[in-house]
DOMI-320268 format. One record per atom (N, C-alpha, C, O): residue number from 1; residue in three letters; atom name; x, y, z. Coordinates in steps of 0.05 Angstrom, whole numbers, plus 32768, in hexadecimal, padded with zeros to 4 digits. Each point is the difference from the previous one (the first is absolute). Layout:
! DOMI-320268
[selum NUM "ALA" "CA" [X Y Z]]
...
//
This chain:
! DOMI-320268
[selum 1 "MET" "N" [81C0 8090 7E05]]
[selum 1 "MET" "CA" [7FEE 7FEC 8009]]
[selum 1 "MET" "C" [7FEA 800D 8011]]
[selum 1 "MET" "O" [8005 8012 800F]]
[selum 2 "LYS" "N" [7FE3 7FE5 7FEC]]
[selum 2 "LYS" "CA" [7FE9 800B 800E]]
[selum 2 "LYS" "C" [7FFE 7FF7 801D]]
[selum 2 "LYS" "O" [8003 7FE8 8005]]
[selum 3 "THR" "N" [7FF7 802A 800D]]
[selum 3 "THR" "CA" [7FFD 7FF8 801C]]
[selum 3 "THR" "C" [7FE5 7FF3 8004]]
[selum 3 "THR" "O" [7FEC 8007 7FF4]]
[selum 4 "LYS" "N" [8014 7FE5 801E]]
[selum 4 "LYS" "CA" [7FE8 7FF1 8005]]
[selum 4 "LYS" "C" [7FED 8010 8012]]
[selum 4 "LYS" "O" [8008 800C 8013]]
[selum 5 "LYS" "N" [7FDE 7FF4 7FE6]]
[selum 5 "LYS" "CA" [7FEC 800E 800F]]
[selum 5 "LYS" "C" [7FFA 7FF1 801A]]
[selum 5 "LYS" "O" [7FFD 7FE8 8000]]
[selum 6 "ILE" "N" [8003 8027 8016]]
[selum 6 "ILE" "CA" [7FFB 7FF4 801B]]
[selum 6 "ILE" "C" [7FE2 8004 8006]]
[selum 6 "ILE" "O" [7FF6 8016 8001]]
[selum 7 "PRO" "N" [7FFC 7FD3 8003]]
[selum 7 "PRO" "CA" [7FE3 8003 8007]]
[selum 7 "PRO" "C" [7FFC 800D 801B]]
[selum 7 "PRO" "O" [800D 7FF8 8014]]
[selum 8 "MET" "N" [7FE2 801B 7FED]]
[selum 8 "MET" "CA" [7FFA 800F 8019]]
[selum 8 "MET" "C" [7FE4 7FF8 800A]]
[selum 8 "MET" "O" [7FEE 7FFC 7FF0]]
[selum 9 "ARG" "N" [800F 8002 802A]]
[selum 9 "ARG" "CA" [7FE6 7FFA 800D]]
[selum 9 "ARG" "C" [7FFC 8013 8018]]
[selum 9 "ARG" "O" [8014 800B 800B]]
[selum 10 "MET" "N" [7FD3 7FFA 7FFC]]
[selum 10 "MET" "CA" [7FFA 8011 8016]]
[selum 10 "MET" "C" [7FFA 7FF0 8019]]
[selum 10 "MET" "O" [7FF1 7FEC 8000]]
[selum 11 "CYS" "N" [801B 801D 8016]]
[selum 11 "CYS" "CA" [7FFB 7FF3 801A]]
[selum 11 "CYS" "C" [7FE4 8009 800A]]
[selum 11 "CYS" "O" [7FFA 8017 8000]]
[selum 12 "LEU" "N" [7FF6 7FD5 800A]]
[selum 12 "LEU" "CA" [7FE6 8007 800A]]
[selum 12 "LEU" "C" [8002 800F 801A]]
[selum 12 "LEU" "O" [7FED 800F 8007]]
[selum 13 "GLY" "N" [8028 7FEE 8009]]
[selum 13 "GLY" "CA" [8002 800D 8019]]
[selum 13 "GLY" "C" [8008 801D 7FFF]]
[selum 13 "GLY" "O" [7FF2 8011 8009]]
[selum 14 "CYS" "N" [8025 7FF4 7FEA]]
[selum 14 "CYS" "CA" [800B 801B 7FFF]]
[selum 14 "CYS" "C" [7FF9 800F 7FE6]]
[selum 14 "CYS" "O" [8002 8018 7FFF]]
[selum 15 "GLY" "N" [7FF6 7FD9 7FED]]
[selum 15 "GLY" "CA" [7FF9 800D 7FE6]]
[selum 15 "GLY" "C" [8017 8007 7FEF]]
[selum 15 "GLY" "O" [7FFD 800D 7FEB]]
[selum 16 "GLU" "N" [801C 7FEB 801C]]
[selum 16 "GLU" "CA" [8017 8007 7FF0]]
[selum 16 "GLU" "C" [8004 7FEC 7FE9]]
[selum 16 "GLU" "O" [7FFA 7FE8 8003]]
[selum 17 "MET" "N" [800F 8022 7FE7]]
[selum 17 "MET" "CA" [8007 7FF0 7FE9]]
[selum 17 "MET" "C" [801C 7FF6 8004]]
[selum 17 "MET" "O" [8013 8010 8004]]
[selum 18 "LYS" "N" [7FF1 7FD5 7FFB]]
[selum 18 "LYS" "CA" [801A 7FF4 8004]]
[selum 18 "LYS" "C" [8004 7FEA 7FEB]]
[selum 18 "LYS" "O" [7FED 7FF6 7FF5]]
[selum 19 "PRO" "N" [802C 8002 8007]]
[selum 19 "PRO" "CA" [8005 7FEA 7FEE]]
[selum 19 "PRO" "C" [7FF2 7FE6 800A]]
[selum 19 "PRO" "O" [8000 7FFB 8019]]
[selum 20 "LYS" "N" [7FF5 7FF6 7FD5]]
[selum 20 "LYS" "CA" [7FF1 7FE8 8007]]
[selum 20 "LYS" "C" [8010 7FED 8013]]
[selum 20 "LYS" "O" [7FF4 7FF4 8011]]
[selum 21 "ARG" "N" [8026 800A 7FEA]]
[selum 21 "ARG" "CA" [8011 7FED 800F]]
[selum 21 "ARG" "C" [8003 8008 801E]]
[selum 21 "ARG" "O" [8006 7FF0 8011]]
[selum 22 "GLU" "N" [7FF5 802A 7FF5]]
[selum 22 "GLU" "CA" [8003 800A 801B]]
[selum 22 "GLU" "C" [7FE7 7FFC 8011]]
[selum 22 "GLU" "O" [8000 8005 8018]]
[selum 23 "LEU" "N" [7FEA 7FF2 7FDB]]
[selum 23 "LEU" "CA" [7FE7 7FFD 800E]]
[selum 23 "LEU" "C" [7FF8 7FE3 8003]]
[selum 23 "LEU" "O" [800B 7FEF 7FF3]]
[selum 24 "ILE" "N" [7FE2 800C 801F]]
[selum 24 "ILE" "CA" [7FF6 7FE5 8005]]
[selum 24 "ILE" "C" [7FE4 7FFF 7FF4]]
[selum 24 "ILE" "O" [7FF0 8013 8003]]
[selum 25 "ARG" "N" [800A 7FD8 7FEF]]
[selum 25 "ARG" "CA" [7FE6 7FFC 7FF3]]
[selum 25 "ARG" "C" [7FED 7FF1 8012]]
[selum 25 "ARG" "O" [8007 7FEC 800C]]
[selum 26 "VAL" "N" [7FE1 801F 7FF6]]
[selum 26 "VAL" "CA" [7FEA 7FF2 800E]]
[selum 26 "VAL" "C" [7FEE 7FF6 7FEA]]
[selum 26 "VAL" "O" [7FF8 8010 7FEF]]
[selum 27 "VAL" "N" [8000 7FD7 8011]]
[selum 27 "VAL" "CA" [7FF1 7FF4 7FEA]]
[selum 27 "VAL" "C" [7FE6 7FF4 8009]]
[selum 27 "VAL" "O" [7FFF 7FF3 8015]]
[selum 28 "LYS" "N" [7FEC 8010 7FDB]]
[selum 28 "LYS" "CA" [7FE7 7FF3 8004]]
[selum 28 "LYS" "C" [7FFC 7FEC 7FEA]]
[selum 28 "LYS" "O" [7FFF 8007 7FE8]]
[selum 29 "SER" "N" [8000 7FDF 801F]]
[selum 29 "SER" "CA" [7FFE 7FEB 7FEB]]
[selum 29 "SER" "C" [7FE3 7FFE 7FF7]]
[selum 29 "SER" "O" [7FEE 800D 800B]]
[selum 30 "LYS" "N" [800E 7FE3 7FE0]]
[selum 30 "LYS" "CA" [7FE5 7FFC 7FF5]]
[selum 30 "LYS" "C" [7FED 7FF4 8015]]
[selum 30 "LYS" "O" [7FE8 8004 7FFF]]
[selum 31 "GLU" "N" [8024 7FEC 8014]]
[selum 31 "GLU" "CA" [7FEF 7FF4 8015]]
[selum 31 "GLU" "C" [7FF9 8014 8016]]
[selum 31 "GLU" "O" [7FEF 7FFA 8010]]
[selum 32 "GLY" "N" [801D 801D 7FEF]]
[selum 32 "GLY" "CA" [7FFA 8015 8014]]
[selum 32 "GLY" "C" [8014 8000 8017]]
[selum 32 "GLY" "O" [7FFC 8010 8013]]
[selum 33 "ASP" "N" [8019 7FE0 7FEC]]
[selum 33 "ASP" "CA" [8015 8000 8015]]
[selum 33 "ASP" "C" [8012 8018 7FFD]]
[selum 33 "ASP" "O" [8009 8007 7FEA]]
[selum 34 "ILE" "N" [7FFC 8006 802C]]
[selum 34 "ILE" "CA" [8012 8018 8000]]
[selum 34 "ILE" "C" [8019 7FFA 800F]]
[selum 34 "ILE" "O" [7FFE 7FF6 8017]]
[selum 35 "SER" "N" [8019 800F 7FDD]]
[selum 35 "SER" "CA" [8019 7FFA 800D]]
[selum 35 "SER" "C" [8016 8011 7FF5]]
[selum 35 "SER" "O" [7FFD 800E 7FEC]]
[selum 36 "LEU" "N" [801A 7FF2 8023]]
[selum 36 "LEU" "CA" [8018 800F 7FF6]]
[selum 36 "LEU" "C" [800D 7FEF 7FEB]]
[selum 36 "LEU" "O" [8002 7FE7 8002]]
[selum 37 "ASP" "N" [8007 8026 7FE9]]
[selum 37 "ASP" "CA" [800E 7FF2 7FEA]]
[selum 37 "ASP" "C" [801C 800B 7FFF]]
[selum 37 "ASP" "O" [8006 8014 7FF3]]
[selum 38 "LEU" "N" [800C 7FDF 801B]]
[selum 38 "LEU" "CA" [801C 8009 8002]]
[selum 38 "LEU" "C" [800F 7FFD 7FE6]]
[selum 38 "LEU" "O" [8014 800E 7FFA]]
[selum 39 "THR" "N" [7FE4 7FDE 7FF5]]
[selum 39 "THR" "CA" [800D 7FFC 7FE7]]
[selum 39 "THR" "C" [7FF6 8012 7FEA]]
[selum 39 "THR" "O" [800E 8006 7FEC]]
[selum 40 "GLY" "N" [7FD9 8003 8016]]
[selum 40 "GLY" "CA" [7FF4 8011 7FEC]]
[selum 40 "GLY" "C" [7FF6 7FF1 7FE8]]
[selum 40 "GLY" "O" [7FFB 800C 7FEB]]
[selum 41 "LYS" "N" [8002 7FDA 8017]]
[selum 41 "LYS" "CA" [7FF9 7FF0 7FE9]]
[selum 41 "LYS" "C" [7FE5 7FF1 8003]]
[selum 41 "LYS" "O" [7FF8 7FF2 7FED]]
[selum 42 "LYS" "N" [7FFB 8010 802A]]
[selum 42 "LYS" "CA" [7FE6 7FF3 8003]]
[selum 42 "LYS" "C" [7FEC 800C 7FEE]]
[selum 42 "LYS" "O" [8001 8018 7FFA]]
[selum 43 "SER" "N" [7FEC 7FD8 7FFC]]
[selum 43 "SER" "CA" [7FEB 800B 7FEF]]
[selum 43 "SER" "C" [7FEA 800C 8010]]
[selum 43 "SER" "O" [7FFB 7FF6 8017]]
[selum 44 "GLY" "N" [7FF8 801E 7FDF]]
[selum 44 "GLY" "CA" [7FEA 800D 800E]]
[selum 44 "GLY" "C" [8003 801E 8000]]
[selum 44 "GLY" "O" [8014 800B 7FF5]]
[selum 45 "ARG" "N" [7FD9 8002 8017]]
[selum 45 "ARG" "CA" [8000 801E 8002]]
[selum 45 "ARG" "C" [8015 8008 8014]]
[selum 45 "ARG" "O" [8000 7FF6 8017]]
[selum 46 "GLY" "N" [8011 801D 7FE2]]
[selum 46 "GLY" "CA" [8015 8008 8012]]
[selum 46 "GLY" "C" [7FFE 801D 8009]]
[selum 46 "GLY" "O" [7FF6 8011 7FF1]]
[selum 47 "ALA" "N" [8014 7FF5 8027]]
[selum 47 "ALA" "CA" [8003 801B 800A]]
[selum 47 "ALA" "C" [801C 8000 800E]]
[selum 47 "ALA" "O" [800A 7FEB 8008]]
[selum 48 "TYR" "N" [8002 802D 7FFA]]
[selum 48 "TYR" "CA" [801B 8002 800A]]
[selum 48 "TYR" "C" [8002 8011 8019]]
[selum 48 "TYR" "O" [7FF2 8014 8002]]
[selum 49 "ILE" "N" [8020 7FE4 8010]]
[selum 49 "ILE" "CA" [8006 8010 8017]]
[selum 49 "ILE" "C" [801F 8000 8004]]
[selum 49 "ILE" "O" [800E 7FEE 7FF7]]
[selum 50 "CYS" "N" [7FFB 8026 8018]]
[selum 50 "CYS" "CA" [801D 8001 8007]]
[selum 50 "CYS" "C" [8006 7FE9 8013]]
[selum 50 "CYS" "O" [7FEE 7FF4 800B]]
[selum 51 "LYS" "N" [802B 8007 7FF9]]
[selum 51 "LYS" "CA" [8009 7FEA 8011]]
[selum 51 "LYS" "C" [7FFF 8008 801E]]
[selum 51 "LYS" "O" [800A 7FF1 8011]]
[selum 52 "SER" "N" [7FEA 8025 7FF5]]
[selum 52 "SER" "CA" [7FFF 8009 801C]]
[selum 52 "SER" "C" [7FE4 7FFA 800C]]
[selum 52 "SER" "O" [7FEC 8000 7FF2]]
[selum 53 "VAL" "N" [8014 7FFB 8028]]
[selum 53 "VAL" "CA" [7FE7 7FFA 800E]]
[selum 53 "VAL" "C" [7FEF 8019 8002]]
[selum 53 "VAL" "O" [7FE7 7FFE 8001]]
[selum 54 "GLU" "N" [8025 801A 7FFF]]
[selum 54 "GLU" "CA" [7FF1 8019 8002]]
[selum 54 "GLU" "C" [7FEE 8003 7FE8]]
[selum 54 "GLU" "O" [7FE9 8008 8003]]
[selum 55 "CYS" "N" [8021 7FF3 7FE5]]
[selum 55 "CYS" "CA" [7FF0 8002 7FE8]]
[selum 55 "CYS" "C" [7FE9 7FEC 8000]]
[selum 55 "CYS" "O" [7FEA 8005 7FF7]]
[selum 56 "PHE" "N" [801C 7FE3 8013]]
[selum 56 "PHE" "CA" [7FEB 7FEB 8002]]
[selum 56 "PHE" "C" [7FEA 800A 8012]]
[selum 56 "PHE" "O" [7FE8 7FFC 7FFA]]
[selum 57 "GLU" "N" [801F 800F 801D]]
[selum 57 "GLU" "CA" [7FED 800A 8013]]
[selum 57 "GLU" "C" [7FEF 8017 7FF5]]
[selum 57 "GLU" "O" [7FE8 8001 8004]]
[selum 58 "LYS" "N" [8025 8011 7FED]]
[selum 58 "LYS" "CA" [7FF1 8016 7FF3]]
[selum 58 "LYS" "C" [7FEC 7FF6 7FEC]]
[selum 58 "LYS" "O" [7FE9 8009 8000]]
[selum 59 "ALA" "N" [801F 7FE3 7FF0]]
[selum 59 "ALA" "CA" [7FEE 7FF5 7FEC]]
[selum 59 "ALA" "C" [7FE9 7FF1 800D]]
[selum 59 "ALA" "O" [7FEA 8000 7FF7]]
[selum 60 "ARG" "N" [801D 7FF2 801F]]
[selum 60 "ARG" "CA" [7FEB 7FF1 800F]]
[selum 60 "ARG" "C" [7FEC 8013 800C]]
[selum 60 "ARG" "O" [7FE8 7FFB 7FFF]]
[selum 61 "LYS" "N" [8021 801A 800E]]
[selum 61 "LYS" "CA" [7FEF 8013 800E]]
[selum 61 "LYS" "C" [7FED 800E 7FEC]]
[selum 61 "LYS" "O" [7FE9 8005 8006]]
[selum 62 "ALA" "N" [8022 8002 7FE3]]
[selum 62 "ALA" "CA" [7FF0 800E 7FEC]]
[selum 62 "ALA" "C" [7FF0 7FED 7FEE]]
[selum 62 "ALA" "O" [7FF2 8009 7FED]]
[selum 63 "ARG" "N" [800F 7FDD 8019]]
[selum 63 "ARG" "CA" [7FF1 7FEB 7FF1]]
[selum 63 "ARG" "C" [8008 8000 7FE2]]
[selum 63 "ARG" "O" [7FEF 7FFC 7FEF]]
[selum 64 "LYS" "N" [802A 800A 800B]]
[selum 64 "LYS" "CA" [8009 8001 7FE4]]
[selum 64 "LYS" "C" [8000 7FE4 7FF3]]
[selum 64 "LYS" "O" [7FFA 7FFE 7FE8]]
[selum 65 "PHE" "N" [800C 7FED 8027]]
[selum 65 "PHE" "CA" [8000 7FE5 7FF5]]
[selum 65 "PHE" "C" [7FE4 7FF8 7FF8]]
[selum 65 "PHE" "O" [7FFB 7FF5 7FEB]]
[selum 66 "GLU" "N" [7FF2 8011 8026]]
[selum 66 "GLU" "CA" [7FE4 7FFA 7FFB]]
[selum 66 "GLU" "C" [7FF5 800E 7FE7]]
[selum 66 "GLU" "O" [7FF2 7FF5 7FF0]]
[selum 67 "ARG" "N" [8016 8024 800E]]
[selum 67 "ARG" "CA" [7FF8 8010 7FE8]]
[selum 67 "ARG" "C" [800D 7FF5 7FE7]]
[selum 67 "ARG" "O" [7FF4 7FFF 7FEB]]
[selum 68 "SER" "N" [8025 7FFA 8017]]
[selum 68 "SER" "CA" [800F 7FF6 7FE9]]
[selum 68 "SER" "C" [7FF6 7FE5 7FF6]]
[selum 68 "SER" "O" [7FFE 7FFB 7FE8]]
[selum 69 "PHE" "N" [7FFA 7FF3 802B]]
[selum 69 "PHE" "CA" [7FF7 7FE6 7FF9]]
[selum 69 "PHE" "C" [7FE2 7FFD 7FFF]]
[selum 69 "PHE" "O" [7FF6 7FEB 7FF9]]
[selum 70 "SER" "N" [7FFB 802A 800D]]
[selum 70 "SER" "CA" [7FE3 8000 8000]]
[selum 70 "SER" "C" [7FF4 7FEA 8011]]
[selum 70 "SER" "O" [7FED 7FF2 7FF7]]
[selum 71 "CYS" "N" [801D 800A 8021]]
[selum 71 "CYS" "CA" [7FF5 7FEB 8012]]
[selum 71 "CYS" "C" [8008 8007 801C]]
[selum 71 "CYS" "O" [8012 8010 8005]]
[selum 72 "MET" "N" [7FE0 7FE4 800E]]
[selum 72 "MET" "CA" [8006 8004 801C]]
[selum 72 "MET" "C" [8017 7FED 8008]]
[selum 72 "MET" "O" [8001 7FE9 7FF7]]
[selum 73 "ILE" "N" [8011 8021 801A]]
[selum 73 "ILE" "CA" [8017 7FF0 8009]]
[selum 73 "ILE" "C" [7FFE 7FFD 801E]]
[selum 73 "ILE" "O" [7FFD 8014 800E]]
[selum 74 "SER" "N" [8005 7FD3 7FFC]]
[selum 74 "SER" "CA" [7FFD 7FFB 801D]]
[selum 74 "SER" "C" [801A 8008 800E]]
[selum 74 "SER" "O" [8016 8002 7FF5]]
[selum 75 "GLU" "N" [7FE7 8002 8026]]
[selum 75 "GLU" "CA" [8017 8007 8011]]
[selum 75 "GLU" "C" [8015 7FE9 8000]]
[selum 75 "GLU" "O" [8018 8005 8002]]
[selum 76 "ASP" "N" [7FDF 7FE2 7FFB]]
[selum 76 "ASP" "CA" [8012 7FE9 8000]]
[selum 76 "ASP" "C" [8014 8002 7FE8]]
[selum 76 "ASP" "O" [8018 7FFB 8003]]
[selum 77 "ILE" "N" [7FDD 800D 7FE6]]
[selum 77 "ILE" "CA" [8011 8003 7FE8]]
[selum 77 "ILE" "C" [8014 8017 8004]]
[selum 77 "ILE" "O" [8017 7FFD 7FF9]]
[selum 78 "TYR" "N" [7FDF 8019 8011]]
[selum 78 "TYR" "CA" [8011 8017 8006]]
[selum 78 "TYR" "C" [8017 7FF8 8013]]
[selum 78 "TYR" "O" [8017 8007 7FFC]]
[selum 79 "ASN" "N" [7FE1 7FEB 8019]]
[selum 79 "ASN" "CA" [8014 7FF8 8015]]
[selum 79 "ASN" "C" [8015 7FED 7FF4]]
[selum 79 "ASN" "O" [8018 8002 8006]]
[selum 80 "SER" "N" [7FDF 7FEB 7FEA]]
[selum 80 "SER" "CA" [8014 7FED 7FF4]]
[selum 80 "SER" "C" [8012 800F 7FEC]]
[selum 80 "SER" "O" [8018 7FFA 7FFF]]
[selum 81 "MET" "N" [7FDD 8018 7FF1]]
[selum 81 "MET" "CA" [8011 8010 7FEE]]
[selum 81 "MET" "C" [8014 8011 800F]]
[selum 81 "MET" "O" [8017 8003 7FF8]]
[selum 82 "GLU" "N" [7FE0 8009 801E]]
[selum 82 "GLU" "CA" [8012 8011 8010]]
[selum 82 "GLU" "C" [8016 7FF0 800C]]
[selum 82 "GLU" "O" [8017 8008 8001]]
[selum 83 "GLY" "N" [7FE3 7FE0 8009]]
[selum 83 "GLY" "CA" [8015 7FEE 800B]]
[selum 83 "GLY" "C" [8014 7FF8 7FEB]]
[selum 83 "GLY" "O" [8018 8000 8005]]
[selum 84 "GLU" "N" [7FDE 7FF9 7FE3]]
[selum 84 "GLU" "CA" [8012 7FF9 7FEA]]
[selum 84 "GLU" "C" [8012 8017 7FF8]]
[selum 84 "GLU" "O" [8017 7FFD 7FF9]]
[selum 85 "LEU" "N" [7FDD 801B 8007]]
[selum 85 "LEU" "CA" [800F 8018 7FF9]]
[selum 85 "LEU" "C" [8016 8006 8014]]
[selum 85 "LEU" "O" [8016 8008 7FF9]]
[selum 86 "ARG" "N" [7FE4 7FF5 8021]]
[selum 86 "ARG" "CA" [8013 8005 8015]]
[selum 86 "ARG" "C" [8018 7FEC 7FFE]]
[selum 86 "ARG" "O" [8016 8007 8006]]
[selum 87 "GLU" "N" [7FE4 7FE0 7FF2]]
[selum 87 "GLU" "CA" [8015 7FEC 7FFD]]
[selum 87 "GLU" "C" [8013 8007 7FE9]]
[selum 87 "GLU" "O" [8018 7FFC 8003]]
[selum 88 "ASN" "N" [7FDE 8010 7FE8]]
[selum 88 "ASN" "CA" [8010 8006 7FE8]]
[selum 88 "ASN" "C" [800A 801D 8000]]
[selum 88 "ASN" "O" [800D 8007 7FEC]]
[selum 89 "GLU" "N" [7FEF 8008 8029]]
[selum 89 "GLU" "CA" [8008 801C 8000]]
[selum 89 "GLU" "C" [801E 8002 8003]]
[selum 89 "GLU" "O" [800B 8017 8001]]
//
């Protein structure tokens, strides 16, 4: 029996390739809303980070989300995503 291929994604914070299930998806919808997608099923452009706050802070400091989504992200959005990430850590 053939083994199932595990999809791999790169964390924006640390740059490590990890299985998709171990990462949290950040999604930008067509309306331009940016939020954490804990289910991984929301439609829109996605980027992935580890479940640690350290990786989120690294990606935030290096403006990796802004580069990935090609838009400016306000501090309010960053703060709400960080709060949601801390709740689910």
